[in-house]
C-alpha positions as CSV (number, residue, x, y, z in Angstrom):
1,M,-13.1,2.7,48.9
2,K,-10.0,4.6,47.9
3,Q,-7.8,1.9,49.3
4,L,-9.7,-0.8,47.4
5,I,-9.3,1.2,44.1
6,F,-5.6,1.6,44.8
7,I,-5.2,-2.2,45.4
8,L,-7.1,-3.1,42.3
9,S,-5.2,-0.5,40.2
10,F,-1.9,-1.8,41.6
11,S,-2.8,-5.4,40.8
12,L,-3.9,-4.6,37.3
13,Y,-0.8,-2.6,36.6
14,F,1.5,-5.4,37.7
15,G,-0.6,-8.0,36.0
16,F,-0.3,-6.0,32.8
17,A,3.4,-5.5,33.2
18,F,3.9,-9.3,33.7
19,A,1.9,-10.0,30.6
20,Q,4.0,-7.6,28.6
21,E,7.4,-9.0,29.7
22,S,9.5,-10.4,26.9
23,K,13.1,-11.6,26.5
24,S,15.7,-11.6,23.8
25,L,16.5,-14.9,22.2
26,F,19.7,-13.5,20.5
27,N,22.4,-11.7,22.4
28,G,24.0,-10.1,19.4
29,K,27.4,-11.7,20.2
30,D,27.2,-15.5,19.7
31,L,24.8,-18.4,19.3
32,S,24.2,-18.9,23.0
33,G,20.9,-20.6,23.7
34,W,20.7,-22.1,20.2
35,T,21.8,-25.3,18.5
36,K,23.0,-25.6,15.0
37,H,21.8,-28.5,12.7
38,G,23.5,-29.3,9.5
39,T,26.5,-27.9,7.6
40,E,25.1,-24.5,6.5
41,Y,26.6,-21.4,8.0
42,W,25.2,-19.6,11.0
43,Y,27.2,-16.7,12.5
44,V,27.1,-13.2,14.0
45,D,28.0,-10.1,12.0
46,N,27.6,-6.5,13.1
47,K,25.4,-7.8,16.0
48,E,23.1,-9.5,13.5
49,L,22.5,-13.2,13.1
50,V,23.3,-14.5,9.6
51,C,22.4,-17.7,7.9
52,E,24.2,-18.5,4.6
53,S,24.3,-21.5,2.3
54,G,27.4,-23.8,2.8
55,P,29.2,-25.9,0.3
56,E,26.8,-28.8,0.6
57,A,23.8,-26.5,-0.1
58,K,21.5,-28.5,2.1
59,Y,18.8,-27.7,4.6
60,G,20.0,-26.2,7.8
61,Y,18.4,-25.1,11.1
62,L,19.2,-23.1,14.2
63,S,16.9,-24.1,17.0
64,T,16.4,-22.7,20.5
65,N,17.5,-25.0,23.3
66,K,14.3,-24.3,25.1
67,P,10.9,-25.5,23.9
68,Y,7.9,-23.1,23.7
69,K,4.1,-23.7,23.5
70,N,2.2,-20.4,23.7
71,F,4.1,-17.2,22.9
72,I,4.4,-14.0,20.9
73,L,7.6,-13.9,18.8
74,D,8.9,-10.7,17.2
75,L,11.9,-10.5,14.9
76,D,13.3,-8.6,12.0
77,F,14.8,-10.2,8.9
78,K,16.5,-9.0,5.7
79,L,16.7,-11.1,2.5
80,E,20.3,-10.5,1.3
81,A,20.3,-13.2,-1.3
82,N,17.4,-15.4,-2.5
83,G,16.0,-15.5,1.0
84,N,14.3,-18.8,1.0
85,S,14.0,-19.3,4.7
86,G,11.5,-19.6,7.5
87,V,10.7,-19.6,11.2
88,F,9.6,-22.9,12.7
89,I,7.3,-23.1,15.7
90,R,6.8,-26.0,18.1
91,S,9.5,-27.9,16.1
92,H,11.8,-30.9,16.7
93,V,15.0,-31.3,14.7
94,G,16.9,-34.6,14.4
95,G,16.9,-37.7,12.3
96,E,19.8,-39.6,10.8
97,D,21.3,-36.6,9.1
98,G,20.4,-34.3,12.0
99,T,18.3,-32.0,9.8
100,T,15.0,-33.8,9.7
101,I,12.4,-31.4,11.2
102,R,8.9,-31.9,12.5
103,G,6.9,-28.8,13.1
104,W,5.2,-25.8,11.4
105,Q,7.0,-23.2,9.4
106,V,6.1,-19.5,9.1
107,E,7.4,-18.8,5.7
108,V,10.2,-16.3,5.0
109,A,10.8,-16.1,1.2
110,P,11.4,-13.9,-1.8
111,P,8.4,-11.9,-3.2
112,N,5.2,-13.8,-4.0
113,K,6.5,-16.9,-2.3
114,H,4.0,-16.7,0.6
115,T,5.9,-15.0,3.4
116,G,3.8,-15.2,6.5
117,G,2.0,-18.4,5.4
118,I,2.2,-21.6,7.4
119,Y,3.7,-24.8,6.0
120,E,3.6,-28.2,7.8
121,S,6.9,-30.0,7.6
122,T,6.1,-33.0,9.8
123,Q,6.8,-36.4,8.2
124,G,3.8,-37.1,6.0
125,G,2.7,-33.5,6.7
126,R,0.1,-31.5,4.8
127,G,2.5,-29.1,3.1
128,W,0.9,-25.6,2.8
129,V,-1.8,-25.3,5.6
130,I,-2.6,-21.7,4.8
131,K,-1.2,-19.0,2.4
132,P,-1.6,-15.3,2.7
133,D,-3.9,-13.4,0.3
134,P,-1.7,-12.6,-2.8
135,A,-2.5,-8.8,-2.4
136,D,-1.1,-8.9,1.2
137,E,2.2,-10.3,0.0
138,K,3.1,-6.9,-1.2
139,Q,3.9,-6.1,2.4
140,L,7.3,-7.7,1.9
141,D,10.2,-5.4,1.3
142,P,12.8,-7.5,-0.6
143,S,15.6,-5.0,-0.2
144,N,15.3,-3.8,3.4
145,W,14.5,-5.0,6.9
146,N,11.1,-6.5,7.6
147,H,9.3,-7.1,10.9
148,M,7.5,-10.3,11.6
149,K,5.2,-11.1,14.5
150,I,4.0,-14.6,15.3
151,E,1.4,-15.4,17.9
152,A,0.8,-19.0,18.9
153,K,-2.0,-19.6,21.4
154,D,-3.1,-23.2,21.8
155,D,-4.6,-24.1,18.4
156,I,-4.7,-20.6,17.0
157,I,-1.7,-19.2,15.1
158,S,-1.6,-15.7,13.7
159,T,1.2,-14.0,11.7
160,W,1.9,-10.3,10.8
161,L,4.4,-8.8,8.3
162,N,5.3,-5.2,8.7
163,G,2.1,-4.6,10.8
164,K,-0.2,-6.3,8.4
165,Q,-1.9,-9.5,9.5
166,M,-1.1,-12.2,7.0
167,V,-2.9,-15.3,8.3
168,K,-4.9,-16.5,11.2
169,L,-5.4,-20.2,11.6
170,K,-7.3,-22.4,14.0
171,D,-5.8,-25.9,13.7
172,E,-6.2,-28.8,16.2
173,K,-3.0,-30.6,15.0
174,I,-0.9,-27.5,15.5
175,G,-2.5,-27.0,18.9
176,E,-1.1,-30.3,20.1
177,G,2.5,-29.3,19.4
178,R,5.2,-28.0,21.6
179,G,8.9,-27.5,20.7
180,S,11.7,-25.2,19.7
181,I,11.7,-22.0,17.7
182,A,13.9,-22.8,14.7
183,L,15.2,-20.6,11.9
184,Q,15.7,-22.4,8.6
185,I,17.9,-22.1,5.6
186,H,16.5,-23.8,2.5
187,S,18.4,-26.3,0.4
188,G,19.7,-25.3,-3.1
189,G,22.5,-22.9,-2.3
190,G,22.9,-19.1,-2.9
191,I,20.9,-18.1,0.2
192,K,21.7,-15.4,2.7
193,V,19.4,-13.9,5.3
194,R,20.0,-11.6,8.2
195,W,18.0,-11.6,11.5
196,K,17.9,-9.3,14.5
197,N,15.7,-8.1,17.4
198,I,14.5,-11.7,18.1
199,E,12.3,-11.4,21.2
200,I,9.8,-13.8,22.7
201,Q,7.0,-13.3,25.2
202,E,5.5,-16.4,26.7
203,I,1.8,-16.3,27.3
204,E,-0.7,-18.4,29.2
């Protein structure tokens, strides 16, 4: 009996450890593992990933070379200027100008602009699929670092901002998607956002 309990405990321990394994998507040195789309600026400063508007002030994206389906993504961001940005999931970037994106964006934006909500940017997409409760948008710190967590599990997407769940959505269309994680810089110019501690855990 003791041997059986030991084997079960051992199996549960290593099963739990495997489930908790995560990896960094950003090495703090360069853009290895990512592809830049557009003319906006993406660079590393003080071991942080920075996106900044370029002279054309157009949309820009930085996408992972690897596609992901089901995962838990954790990252920190800081809105240095304007901050109209986002984190795309299950996305595909391309088109004639190289910056046409299909996928779903978890919003990162200035105060009261629905950070943590989900926006569909596929061609002919639905736009806002779900927005956070206005009272919950106070979780955003516009001057300091914020922590975002995104969980994508088949057709259920959940987001958290600084420990507060912002939305939970069950959506068949999103459930069919699979693609890159992509950070966005919005068009219009004057935008600068910092990112760090970008880690992903793939889940079954």
